[in-house]
SEKOL-538631 format. One record per residue (C-alpha): chain; residue in three letters; residue number from 0; x, y, z. Coordinates in steps of 0.05 Angstrom, whole numbers, plus 5000, padded with zeros to 4 digits. Each point is the difference from the previous one (the first is absolute). Example, Ala and Ser with C-alpha at 12.3 -4.5 7.8 and 13.67 -1.06 7.14 Angstrom:
<nodes>
  cadena  residuo  num     X     Y     Z
       A      ALA    0  5246  4910  5156
       A      SER    1  5027  5069  4987
</nodes>
This chain:
<nodes>
  cadena  residuo  num     X     Y     Z
       A      MET    0  4425  2923  3733
       A      VAL    1  4973  5069  5020
       A      GLN    2  4988  5018  4927
       A      ASN    3  4961  4935  4989
       A      PHE    4  4956  5016  5061
       A      HIS    5  4986  5070  4974
       A      HIS    6  4981  4971  4931
       A      ARG    7  4951  4951  5033
       A      LYS    8  4970  5056  5042
       A      VAL    9  4989  5043  4938
       A      LEU   10  4967  4942  4962
       A      MET   11  4954  4985  5059
       A      THR   12  4980  5074  5004
       A      MET   13  4986  5002  4926
       A      GLN   14  4958  4936  5005
       A      LEU   15  4959  5030  5057
       A      LEU   16  4989  5065  4962
       A      SER   17  4980  4962  4938
       A      GLN   18  4944  4965  5038
       A      GLN   19  4970  5064  5029
       A      THR   20  4938  5033  4972
       A      ALA   21  4960  5054  5035
       A      SER   22  4933  4980  4970
       A      PRO   23  5001  4938  4957
       A      HIS   24  4933  5014  4963
       A      PHE   25  4992  5051  4945
       A      GLU   26  4951  5017  4946
       A      VAL   27  5023  5019  4930
       A      HIS   28  4982  5073  4990
       A      SER   29  5020  5010  4928
       A      LEU   30  5043  4972  4944
       A      SER   31  5011  5069  4970
       A      GLY   32  5073  5018  5000
       A      LEU   33  5021  4931  4974
       A      ASP   34  5017  4986  4928
       A      ASP   35  4950  4960  4957
       A      LEU   36  5042  4937  5001
       A      MET   37  5002  4998  5076
       A      VAL   38  4925  5013  5004
       A      ARG   39  4987  4942  4953
       A      ARG   40  5045  4954  5041
       A      LEU   41  4966  5020  5064
       A      HIS   42  4931  4989  4969
       A      ARG   43  5020  4930  4978
       A      LEU   44  5021  4986  5072
       A      GLY   45  4932  5024  5025
       A      ILE   46  5023  5067  5028
       A      ARG   47  4952  5057  4983
       A      SER   48  4975  5063  5034
       A      GLY   49  4965  4979  5063
       A      SER   50  5038  4934  5007
       A      ARG   51  5021  4981  5070
       A      LEU   52  5073  4984  5012
       A      THR   53  5034  4967  5059
       A      VAL   54  5074  5014  5010
       A      VAL   55  5034  4935  5015
       A      ARG   56  5071  5026  5003
       A      GLN   57  5035  5066  4990
       A      TYR   58  5075  5003  4987
       A      PRO   59  5043  5057  5026
       A      PHE   60  5031  5056  4960
       A      HIS   61  4940  5007  4953
       A      GLY   62  5007  4928  4979
       A      PRO   63  4943  4958  4971
       A      ILE   64  4933  4993  5035
       A      ILE   65  4968  4931  5002
       A      ILE   66  4925  5005  4998
       A      GLN   67  4943  4950  5000
       A      VAL   68  4940  5010  4956
       A      ASP   69  4947  4946  4991
       A      GLN   70  5042  4943  5028
       A      GLN   71  5061  5017  4958
       A      ARG   72  5065  5034  5021
       A      ILE   73  5031  5052  4956
       A      ALA   74  5064  5040  5006
       A      LEU   75  4995  5073  4981
       A      ARG   76  5052  5054  4994
       A      TYR   77  4995  5050  5057
       A      ALA   78  4983  5058  4952
       A      VAL   79  4943  4960  4969
       A      PHE   80  4972  4982  5069
       A      GLN   81  5002  5074  5020
       A      VAL   82  4961  5020  4939
       A      LEU   83  4947  4946  5013
       A      ILE   84  4988  5023  5071
       A      GLY   85  5000  5074  4983
       A      GLY   86  5068  5015  5030
       A      ARG   87  5027  5034  4937
</nodes>
């Protein structure tokens, strides 16, 4: 019973962390640092330098980032998101 309670508490904490974002609006700084295939995929989805992104959901432990661009939601790997916003 105690173990089950602890498991639920951890899941609730993870869910709350996954919904937190400091600033949900970003602008794409650059696509340099990404391979050509990824750049083509992002272009097809309407993501270019200067595009405005809204973070809808961010999962913990460097999990995927769900963004919204032009009325569509897209999941990105954490590393790709960091490159887009100039974090790496």
